[in-house]
C-alpha positions as CSV (number, residue, x, y, z in Angstrom):
1,M,116.7,-1.0,104.1
2,S,118.6,1.9,105.6
3,G,116.7,5.0,106.5
4,H,118.2,7.1,103.7
5,L,117.3,4.5,101.0
6,L,113.7,4.2,102.3
7,E,113.4,8.0,102.4
8,F,114.7,8.2,98.8
9,A,112.3,5.5,97.6
10,I,109.3,7.3,99.2
11,I,110.3,10.7,97.6
12,L,110.9,8.9,94.2
13,G,107.5,7.2,94.5
14,F,105.7,10.6,95.2
15,A,107.5,12.2,92.2
16,V,106.5,9.4,89.9
17,A,102.9,9.6,91.1
18,F,102.9,13.3,90.6
19,V,104.1,13.1,87.0
20,A,101.6,10.3,86.3
21,L,98.8,12.5,87.7
22,I,99.8,15.5,85.6
23,L,99.9,13.3,82.4
24,A,96.6,11.8,83.3
25,L,95.0,15.2,83.6
26,L,96.7,16.5,80.5
27,V,95.3,13.8,78.2
28,N,91.8,14.1,79.7
29,I,91.2,17.7,78.5
30,D,88.4,18.0,76.0
31,Y,86.6,20.8,74.3
32,R,82.8,21.3,73.6
33,I,81.0,23.9,71.6
34,T,77.5,24.7,73.0
35,P,75.0,27.2,71.6
36,F,76.2,29.8,74.0
37,H,79.8,28.9,75.1
38,L,83.0,27.2,74.3
39,E,83.6,24.8,77.2
40,I,86.9,23.2,78.3
41,L,86.4,20.0,80.2
42,M,88.8,18.1,82.4
43,L,87.7,14.6,83.4
44,G,84.2,15.4,82.1
45,L,83.8,18.5,84.3
46,V,83.7,22.0,82.9
47,V,86.7,23.9,84.1
48,R,86.6,26.8,81.7
49,R,83.6,28.4,79.9
50,I,84.1,31.2,77.3
51,P,80.9,32.9,76.0
52,H,80.7,33.3,72.2
53,D,80.3,37.0,72.5
54,D,83.6,37.2,74.5
55,I,85.6,35.6,71.6
56,R,87.2,38.2,69.4
57,S,89.1,36.0,67.0
58,V,90.4,32.4,66.5
59,G,93.8,31.8,64.9
60,V,96.8,29.5,64.8
61,R,99.7,31.9,65.4
62,R,101.7,31.6,68.7
63,V,101.1,34.4,71.2
64,W,102.5,35.1,74.6
65,P,101.2,35.3,77.3
66,A,98.5,32.7,76.8
67,E,96.4,30.4,78.9
68,P,97.4,26.8,77.9
69,W,94.7,24.2,77.7
70,C,96.4,21.7,75.4
71,N,95.6,18.0,75.7
72,T,98.9,16.8,74.1
73,L,102.6,17.3,74.9
74,K,103.4,18.5,71.4
75,P,100.5,20.8,70.3
76,N,102.4,22.4,67.4
77,N,100.2,21.1,64.5
78,R,97.0,21.2,66.6
79,R,97.3,24.6,68.2
80,L,94.4,26.9,68.1
81,V,94.6,30.4,69.7
82,I,91.4,32.1,70.9
83,E,91.6,35.8,71.5
84,R,89.1,37.0,74.1
85,R,87.7,40.5,74.5
86,S,87.9,40.5,78.3
87,G,90.1,39.1,81.0
88,R,93.6,39.7,82.3
89,I,95.1,37.1,79.9
90,K,93.5,37.7,76.6
91,H,94.7,34.6,74.7
92,L,93.7,30.9,75.2
93,V,95.6,28.0,73.5
94,I,93.7,24.8,72.9
95,S,94.6,21.7,70.8
96,P,91.6,20.0,69.3
97,T,92.4,16.9,67.2
98,Y,91.2,18.6,64.0
99,R,91.8,22.2,64.5
100,F,90.4,23.6,61.3
101,V,87.2,21.6,61.6
102,F,86.9,22.8,65.2
103,R,87.6,26.4,64.1
104,A,84.9,26.2,61.4
105,A,82.4,24.7,63.9
106,L,83.2,27.4,66.4
107,A,82.7,30.1,63.7
108,E,79.3,28.6,62.8
109,A,78.2,28.4,66.4
110,R,79.3,32.1,66.9
111,Q,77.3,33.1,63.8
112,Q,74.2,31.3,65.0
113,Y,74.6,32.9,68.5
114,D,74.9,36.4,66.9
115,L,71.8,35.7,64.8
116,L,69.9,34.5,67.9
117,R,71.0,37.5,69.8
118,Q,69.7,39.8,67.1
119,L,66.4,38.0,66.6
120,Q,65.5,37.1,70.2
121,P,67.7,39.0,72.7
122,E,65.7,37.7,75.7
123,L,66.8,34.2,75.0
124,V,70.5,35.1,75.2
125,A,70.3,37.2,78.4
126,D,70.3,35.2,81.6
127,P,67.2,35.8,83.7
128,P,67.7,37.0,87.3
129,G,68.7,34.2,89.6
130,F,69.4,31.8,86.8
131,W,72.9,30.8,87.9
132,E,71.9,30.4,91.5
133,Q,69.2,28.0,90.3
134,V,71.7,26.0,88.2
135,A,74.1,25.8,91.2
136,A,71.3,24.5,93.5
137,Q,70.3,21.9,90.9
138,A,73.9,20.8,90.5
139,W,74.4,20.3,94.2
140,S,71.1,18.4,94.6
141,R,72.0,15.7,92.0
142,P,74.1,12.7,93.0
143,L,77.5,12.5,91.4
144,R,78.3,9.7,89.0
145,P,81.8,8.3,88.4
146,L,83.9,10.5,86.1
147,I,85.6,7.7,84.2
148,P,83.3,6.5,81.3
149,A,84.3,2.9,81.8
150,L,83.0,3.0,85.4
151,R,79.7,4.6,84.5
152,K,76.7,2.3,84.8
153,P,73.5,2.9,82.8
154,L,70.6,4.2,84.8
155,P,67.8,1.6,85.4
156,G,65.5,1.3,82.4
157,K,67.9,3.2,80.1
158,P,70.2,1.6,77.6
159,A,74.0,2.1,78.0
160,R,75.2,4.9,75.9
161,E,78.3,4.7,73.6
162,D,81.2,7.0,73.7
163,P,79.9,10.2,72.1
164,V,81.4,11.6,68.9
165,P,82.8,15.1,69.5
166,Q,80.1,17.6,68.8
167,Y,82.1,19.4,66.2
168,L,82.5,16.1,64.2
169,S,78.9,15.0,64.4
170,N,77.7,16.3,61.0
């Protein structure tokens, strides 16, 4: 092979690998509703956490500028726009599989959060040093593989099946 052809093959290989990496990250975005937050996960790790009291509204209309967290190349019929109260970019676009089911589950979680905040405000507020303690515990645990197929069950515990998304578990 001549030098130019080899150089072209290397550049083409890196370009293909880069596109494959972007597509792999794109399809591995997931969403989870917790009692206090809406979490966006990539490869099982939380990359974005939006508190329920920071969500102003949830809709389906396009807005610009928006922070895109879509897990598909064509999110048109799955788009859900979350308007935040704070932040430089106020809108966040996600694409859950069943957007209206997810929207209803998010609305229910927000109502439960508001009720909890009214009844027991001390449970909603983070105690001093809470996040430092969480970070210390996270760094002290060994990391497990991120790909579910490579995860092995812990000794003495049965293997768990793929979980049903939390907003579909009713």
